[in-house]
Structures are given as structure tokens and as C-alpha cells.
N, C-alpha and C positions, 0 to 999 in steps of 0.2 A: 504493500500500500504506500509506504514512504517513497519507494523508488518511483512509483507511478505519479505521485504528487510532485516529486522533484523533476521528473520527465516533462510534465505539462507546464511546470513553472519555468523551465529552461527553454521551452520551444520559441517564445518571442525573441529571446536573445539569439538563438540559433538561426531564426529567420533573418534577423538583422545582419548576422555574419554572412549568411548566404547571399543576401542582396549586395552587401558591401564588396565581397570578393568577386561577385559577378561582373564588376566594372573592370577587373583585371584578368579574369579567367573566362575566355569565350564559351567554353562548354557549360559553365554555370549560367551564363547569360541565356544560352539556348534552352537550358533546363527550365528556367523561369518563364521564358517567352512561350514555350510549348504548353505551359499550364495556365496561361492567361485565358480567362473565361471558361475554365475547365468545368466548373460545376454547372454552368448554364448549358454547356454541350451535353453533359450527362443527362440533365433534366429533359432537354428537348428530345434526345435520342430515345430515352427510356419511355417517354410518353407514347412512342409509336410502336413499342414492342409489347406483345401480349404479356400480361402479368403472371399467367399460369405457368408453373413448372420451370421457373428460372433457376439456373445453376450458375453461381458466380465463381470463376476461376481467377486466382491472382498469381502472376509470375513476375519474376524480377527482370529477366532478360531473355534473349533468343534461345539460349541453351535450355532453360527451364520450359519455355514455350514448346520447343520441339519435343521435350521429354513428355509433356502432358498431352500432346496431340493424339497419340494412339488411344489414350484413355477416352478422350472426347469423341473420337470417331467410333469407338466401340459403344459408348453410351448412346450416341445418336441412332445407332442401329436398333437399340432396345426400346427407345421411346422418343417421342418428339419433344425434346427439351429445348428451352431457350437459353443458349449459352452466352453469358456475359463475361468478358475478359478485361481485367485491369492489369497494368504493367508499369514498370518504372524506367526501363531502358529505352532510349530513342531508336535503338536498332529494331525494336519489335514491330512498329507500324508497317514497315515495308513488307514484312512477311505475313502478318495476320490479316492484312487487307484483302488477301486473296482466298481466305478461308470462308467459303460460302456457308458453312455450318455454324458460324459465330454470328449471333444477332447483333452484338455491338462490342467494340473494344476501344479503350481509351486509357490515358494515363491515370494512375491512382493519384488523387490529390495528396498534398503534404498532410502529415498525420496530426491534424488539429481536431479536437473533439467535435466542434460544430460541423466541419466538413464531413467527417466520417459518420456522424449521426445522420446528417441529411442524406448522404449517398447510400448508406445502408438501408435507410427507410425507403428511398426511391426504388432501389433494386429489389429489396426484400426477397431474397432467393430461398429456395428450399434447402440449399446448403451452400456454405462458403468453403471452397476447396483451395488450399494453399499448397503450392509445389515447393517442397523443401523448406527453406528457413527464412523467407522474406516476411517476417512477422512484425506488425506494427501495433503498439499497445492500444491506441484509440480505435483502430479498426476492429481488433478483437473484442474490446469492451463494447462497442456498438453492436457487434454481432451477438454477443451474449445477452445484452439488454433486449434485443429483438427476438431472443430465443431461436436464433439461427444456428443449427448444428455446424460446428467447425471441424474440418477434416484436413489433416496434413498428409500428403501422399509423397511417395518416393524418397523417404528419409534414408539417407546414407549415414555412415559413421560420423558422429559429431566431430567438429574440429578439435585437434589436440594442441598441446603446447600451452604456454601461460595465457596468451591472448585468447585462445579458443575456450579454455576452461573458464576464464574470467567472463567472456561473453555468455557462456552457458549459465553461469551463476546469476548474472544480472537478468537474464531472460527466463529463469526457471518458472516464475509465476505465469508467464505467457504460455509456456508449454502445458501447464496444468489446465488451461482453458480449452484445450483441444480434445474433442470427444473421440475421434476416430483417427487411426494412423495406419499407413502401409509402409513397409520397409523394403529396401532393395535386396537385403540378405539378412541372414540370422545374426551375423556379427553386429550389424547396425541395430537390430532389434534389442540385442543384449546390452549394447552401449547406451541406448536411450532409456532403458527400463527405469533408472532412478528418477527421471524427469517426467514420468507419465502419471496421469491420474490413476487412482486405484480402480476406478470403474471403467477405464478406457477399453475400447474394442480395437484390437490391432491384428495385422495380418502381414506375413512375409510373402510379398507378391512377385519380387523380382524387379528388374529395371526396364520400364517401357522405352527408354532411350534405345535399347537394342532393337525393338520392333520398328522404331522410326528409322534407324540407320539402315536396317535390312530393306525396308520399303524404298528408301531413297536410292540405295544402291541398285535395287531391282528396276526402279524407274529410269535411272541413269543408263543402265545397260540396255534397256529397251529402246531408249532414244538414240543411243549410239552416236553421240555428238562428236566423239574423238576417234572412233574406231578407224575410219578411213585415213584420217590425218596421221594417226600413230603408225599406221601401216607403212607410211612413207619414211619413217625413221627406223632404219635397220637395227634390230637388236634381238638378242636371244632372251626370251622371257625368263628362262631359268637363271640368267645372270643379270637381272635388272633390279635396281634399287629405286624405290620411289620415296622421296622426301616431301611430305605434305605439310602445308601451313607453316612454312619456315620463316624465320626472321634472320636478319643479316648476320648477327653474331653466331648463329647456329650454322650458317652456310660455310663458314671457314672451317668449323669442326668437321663438317661432312666431306669437304673437298680434301682436307688433310687425311681423314680416315680412308677415303677412296685411294689416295696415293699409297698409303700403307698396305691396303688390301691388294692393289694391283702389282705389288712387288712379288706376290705369290704367283708362280707360273700359271697355275690352273685358274687364276683369277684375273689375268691380265686383260680379259675382254669384258669385264664387268662395266656396265653403263649405269648412269645415274640420271634420274628425272627429278628436277627441283621445281616444286610448285609453291611459290611464295604465298604467305598469308595475305599480304597486300601487294599485288603485282603492279605497283605504281611504276611509271617510266624510270624514275630515279633509282628505285630499288632494283629493277631488272637490269639497268645499265651497270650498277655497282656489282651485281652478282655476275654478270657476264665478264666484266674486267677481272673479277676474282678468279673465275674459272680459267681465264687465259693466263693469269699470274701463276697458277699452279700447273700450267702446261697442258690443260685439257682443251680439246676442241669442243665448241659449244654451238648449238643452233637454237633459235627461238621457236616456240610453238607456232607463232604467227608467220614465221618464214617458211614453214613447211607448205608446199604447194603441190597441186596435182600434176604439175608440169613434168617432174621427174623425181625419182626417189633420191633421198639424201645418201651421200656416202657415209661410211661409219663415223659417227661422232661420239665423243665420250659423254657429253652432258646435253640433255634436252631441258631447256629452261622455259617453263610454261608462263607466258605473259597473258593469260586469259583467266576469267572467273567461271565458277560453276561447273568445272570439269573434273575436280579431284576425285569425287566418288567413283567415277568411271576409270580414271587413270590408275587407281590402286589395283585394278584388275591385271595390270601389266607387270606387277611386282612379284618377285620371289621373296623379298624382304623389304621392310619399310622403316622410315623414321618419321615420327610425328612431332612437329615443332611446338613451341610455346613453353616447354618445360624449363627453359632458362630465363623466362620472363615471369609473368604473373602466374600462369597455369598452363599445363599441357592442353593442346587442343584435342578434339575427339579422336579416340583410338578405335572407336567402333567401326568406322568405315573400312580400314584395312582388315579388322577382325572379320567383317562380313564377307570379305574375299578370301578368308583363310590365310592371311598374310601376317606373320609375326612382325612386331614393330618395336623399335627402340624409342625411348622417351627420355626427357630431361628429368632432373631431380624434383622439380615442383609439380607433382602430380597428385598430391594428397587430397585436393578438393574434387578430384575426379574418381568416384568410387570404382568405375570400370577399370581405369588405368592402375589404380592401387591394387585391386584384386588380381588382375592379370599378371602384374609384376610378381606378386606372391606365388601365384600358381605356375609361373614359368612361361606364360604366354607373351610376356613383354620383357624387354631388357632396359634397365635404368642406367643411363649415362650420367655419372655423378658430377662431372666437371667438363668444361669446354676444352680442357687439355687431354681428356681421356680418348685420344684418337686411336691409339693402339688397341685399347679395350673394345672400342666400337668396331674397328676393323676385324678383330678376332671373332667377335660375335657374328658379324655379317658373314665371315668365311664359314663358320660352323653351320649357319642356316643354309647358305648357298650350296655348300657341299653335301647337303642333305644328311647331316650327321645325326647321331642319336639325340643331340640337343634339339635339332630341328623337329624331330618326331615328337619329343616331349612338349615342345612349344605348341605344335599343331593340335595335339591331344588336349592340352589345357584350353585352347581356344574353343574346340568343339564342345568340351564340357561346359564352359562358360555360356556358350550360346544355347545349349540344351536347357540350362537352368533358367535363363532369362527370357528366352523366346516365348511370346504369349503373355508377357507381364501386363501389357496394356489391357487385354481382355480380363485378366484376373483382378486388376485394380478397378476396372469399370463395373465388374460384377459386385465387388465389395461395396462400391458406392451405391449402385442401383438398389441393393437390398436395404439400404438405409435412407434412401430418399423417398419421402412420402409425397406421391404425386396426386394431383387432383383428378 
């Protein structure tokens, strides 16, 4: 109670700081601009949507939105719900606008009591579904006062370390307000047990992100956007490495590791595909120069034409977006970027193709990456200087060693556990939603 009082007391001061810093930080300025007239937008939109059988989903960003999508799709097959989606990240609108099964989606207002009380009363859903841990005190309070069941789905292992435990301690009263939980695995369920209500209903359902990744890969392969283009780049699939969602500092690690790998006679023909996370002109130009510095021949994806096939080149540098899910199919082994920055990017796309992947050390916020690394389905590169270790692991996988077999068996087991999680979570919710 005291923490809640302190939280609400400090909100005006935090608002002041937010507006002050927005003069110097463009992203904060955009954050505030996008929320101008937000309550009016919500009120007008909701007035046009049937009030019966509304389900309110809240997500933080695109990753959480993609994770919840299989659940929403399965629910929609069971009954004609009205899905309302709120979110925080500016990356969400471009994606959710094409989801025909969502009645309305918009930013969640800042967590002031008046705004949350109004918004919750206007939506008045049959259930508020939170994906993972984007919990806001006044949102939960408003839901409780309106007797709206609160569900948290896809809970993975809570964050560790001093900062993680401190966050859990401060938010422990929020977790007690949640009626229903689903967990991605039994390890997460056991870790969360001390923070749950005594009368909570919980279920280990698996991770719906796997369903979404498998579907995206299947859709990409059916479209075949890169197939003909990649055929122009001569390579042996058995000796191809695909590095996806890479950042500049990771690309030097990759090229140095490739040098080490190709010193082995049976590995001298190994080729590398680099798919930058942000294929801006400057980034692509920098990476191309880096390839040449290490003595590798390089061709850009956009330079491959139907005129004639390319002669053998060491590196294919992909300067296009939206093709990574398909390109992983060309790999015998992969590297997933981001793990030397904030957080490793999705490891599930190479997993969907049955391709073992290396990742950076910052993968603990990704339950699938963490689990696969423990199971042996992924290899953790602990330092940007660990080029020999990465090269050795690549060699073991490419040479189809015993380690390669164990990695692939671990991936198959992981997929068998999590495939169908979207339907299991939706069934759990459907049983607890009282429809009119």
C-alpha cells in the first residue's frame, strides 16, 4: 500500500522529467506526441465496437505482440471475440494495423489513475490479458475495481541478479492481483511460485512464440522471395553459415572466426551470409569494407541479377529486409546477433529450419535462447574475442560430428515441447472467459 501511494505521489514529478528531457531526446518527444489526444481516440474508436465479449490484450513491444498472436488466432476460431490491443512501443502500429482480427489497437496511456479508470471503464472487457511482465499499478487497480479477471500469459523465468530481484520485490503486490497464469516451462512455473496468489489457477503451456516462428517460416518458404536470387550465388548448403540480425561489432567477430575456420583444409570452401539487423546504406558499406579488409570476396544481395550466375564469392551481404526467415533455410549452421548489445534476437527462426545457432552472452531475457543453450541446441559466444571458440564450434557442426547430432536432437525436443502452445494457452483462456 505504501509503495502504491509513493508511486502515485511521484508520477507528476516523473511526468515533469519526461517532458523536460523530451526537449533534448527526440525519441521522448515522439513518445509524447504519439499520445496527444490518446484518450479521445480510444473513446471514439470504442464507441463503434460492439461491447459484447471484448478481450483486452496488452503488450509492450513487437516481440510480445508476435508471441501473443497464435493465442489470439486460436481464440478467434473458438468464438467471435472483440479483441482490443494496447501497447507501449512505437514499433507495434506498423505490424498490428494489418491484423484484421483486432477490433482496435492503440497506445496505452501513461499510468495515471484517472486515465486508467476511464479507459478500463470504456473497454470493460471480459478479461485483461497481459503478455509477460509489462505491469502497471493503476491499470491493475482499475481492472480489479471493475472486477475484470486479470491473466498473465507466457511467463518465463523471472529476471535474476540484484536488479531483477529488486524489481520483483517492488512489484510483488502487483503479481498477487493476477488471477490466472500460463508459463512457458516448468522451470518458470517453479521460479514464480513464491509470487503467486494462493488461489491462483496456473498452467504450463509452452511458448507460443514457437508457433508464430514456424508459421512465419512456412509463409516465407511458400512465397519464395529469395529462392531464385540465392540460386545465383554458388554455394554448397552443407558448408554455408548464415549470420542473422547482426550488428557491426559482431560482424568483425564473424569474419575473424571465418578466417580461423577456413584454415582447416576441409573447411576452406565455407561461405558466409551476413544479414544485418539494420541494413542501412552506411552499415552495409562498412560491412563490405570489413569483408575486403579480411581478404574475403563479397557480393551484395541487390547485385545478384538474373543476367548470369555469380562466380564463387566468400560472403553474401544481404542489403534487403524481410528475407531472413527464408535465408536461414540455406544454412548448415547459424549465428544470431544482438547478444553483444541489449539482447539476442530471435533464435526460433533458425530453430524452425533445424539449424543450430551461436548467440552472444546477453540472452537471459530470451527464454528460448536460454533453454536451448542449456540443452545443447545453441552455443554461447562469451566474448567478441572468442573467434577460435566460435570457429571450432562451427567446424564441429559443419563436419556433422557427434556434437552436431546432439544439437539437432535438442532442437527437435524443444520444438516437440512447445509446438501447439498457442492453442493450449487459448484453451486455458477460453475456459475462463464468461461470454454473453
